[in-house]
C-alpha positions in Angstrom: -2.4 117.5 124.8 -3.8 118.7 128.2 -7.2 120.4 128.1 -5.8 123.7 129.4 -3.0 123.8 126.8 -5.6 123.3 124.2 -7.6 126.3 125.6 -4.4 128.5 125.6 -3.7 127.5 122.0 -7.3 128.3 121.0 -7.0 131.8 122.7 -3.8 132.5 120.7 -5.4 131.3 117.4 -8.4 133.5 118.2 -6.0 136.5 118.6 -4.4 135.7 115.2 -7.8 135.3 113.4 -9.3 138.4 115.0 -6.4 140.6 113.9 -6.1 138.8 110.5 -2.5 137.8 111.2 -0.6 135.3 109.1 1.0 132.7 111.3 2.6 129.3 111.5 0.2 127.0 113.5 1.1 125.4 116.8 3.7 122.7 116.4 4.2 119.5 118.4 6.0 121.6 121.1 2.9 123.9 121.4 4.7 126.8 119.7 3.1 129.1 117.1 4.9 131.8 115.2 4.1 135.1 113.5 6.0 138.3 112.7 5.5 142.1 113.1 7.0 145.1 111.5 8.8 147.4 114.0 10.0 150.9 113.4 13.7 150.1 114.1 16.8 149.7 112.0 16.2 145.9 111.9 12.6 146.5 110.7 10.8 143.4 112.0 10.6 140.8 114.7 9.5 137.1 114.8 7.2 136.3 117.7 6.9 132.8 119.3 3.8 131.9 121.3 4.5 129.1 123.8 1.3 127.5 125.2 1.6 125.7 128.5 -1.1 124.2 130.8 -1.0 127.2 133.2 0.4 130.1 131.2 1.3 131.6 127.8 4.8 132.9 127.1 5.4 135.3 124.2 9.0 135.7 122.9 9.6 138.6 120.6 12.8 137.7 118.8 15.1 140.4 117.6 16.5 139.3 114.2 20.2 140.2 114.9 22.4 138.2 117.3 25.3 139.6 119.3 28.7 138.3 118.3 30.7 136.6 121.1 33.1 139.5 121.5 30.1 142.0 122.0 28.0 139.9 124.4 29.3 141.5 127.6 28.4 145.0 126.5 25.1 143.8 125.0 24.3 142.0 128.3 25.0 145.2 130.2 22.7 147.2 127.9 19.9 144.7 128.3 20.3 144.5 132.1 20.1 148.3 132.3 17.1 148.3 130.0 15.3 145.7 132.2 15.7 147.7 135.4 12.3 149.2 136.2 10.3 147.4 133.5 7.0 146.3 134.9 5.6 144.0 132.2 8.1 141.7 130.6 11.8 141.8 130.2 14.6 141.3 127.7 16.2 137.9 127.5 19.7 137.2 126.3 21.3 133.9 125.5 25.0 134.4 126.2 25.9 131.2 124.3 24.1 132.1 121.0 23.8 135.9 121.2 20.0 135.6 120.7 18.0 138.5 122.1 14.2 138.6 122.8 11.6 140.4 124.8 9.5 138.1 126.9 6.0 138.5 128.3 4.1 135.9 130.3 0.4 135.5 131.0 -0.5 133.3 134.0 -3.8 131.5 133.4 -4.1 129.8 136.8 -3.8 126.2 137.9 -6.9 125.3 139.8 -8.9 128.3 138.7 -7.7 128.2 135.1 -8.9 130.8 132.7 -7.4 131.1 129.2 -5.9 134.4 128.2 -8.3 136.9 126.6 -7.8 138.6 123.3 -7.2 141.9 125.3 -4.5 140.3 127.5 -2.7 138.8 124.5 -3.0 142.1 122.6 -1.7 144.1 125.6 1.3 141.8 125.9 2.1 142.2 122.3 1.7 146.0 122.6 4.2 146.1 125.5 6.7 143.8 123.7 6.6 145.7 120.4 6.8 149.0 122.3 9.9 148.0 124.2 11.6 146.6 121.1 10.9 149.9 119.3 12.1 152.0 122.3 15.4 150.1 122.8 16.0 148.5 119.4 18.1 151.2 117.7 20.2 151.9 120.8 20.7 148.1 121.1 22.0 148.0 117.5 24.5 150.7 118.3 25.9 148.6 121.2 26.0 145.5 119.0 28.0 147.3 116.4 30.3 149.0 118.9 29.2 152.5 118.2 28.3 153.5 121.7 28.8 152.3 125.3 25.8 150.6 127.0 25.2 153.3 129.6 25.1 156.0 126.9 22.8 153.9 124.7 20.3 153.4 127.6 20.3 157.1 128.2 19.6 157.7 124.5 16.8 155.2 124.4 15.1 156.4 127.6 15.5 160.1 126.7 13.6 159.5 123.4 10.3 158.9 125.3 
């Protein structure tokens, strides 16, 4: 393991410990996991922390996948949601239907500095806020209850 990956891992472990979070430790792929409750119809998300030598990527995984026949509308909804977002974005795997919110923290290459507690906490706040903001409207699109454009309007009007 590179020295900078080790420092990114240690920063994430410090975040977990400081907030008394239960988590699965980093595995051989440098991924650690935890979960958070979210005020949405699906109630919780799993969060993956990917440590790299120059950055940390946080994937907040929504626990419901889009079925193949719904993926075009879900993709439209997520692209509309992403427009204008400044910190992070929704990711969508068209092959599996998996949906997540991704944030990234660049730590530098030559002037490397591991992420701080505050940076990790802010990234988590953004991710959880976006999942909460768009989650229920996303569910309506997944279940075919509303069209993507109307669902976005509903989510963004609820601010």
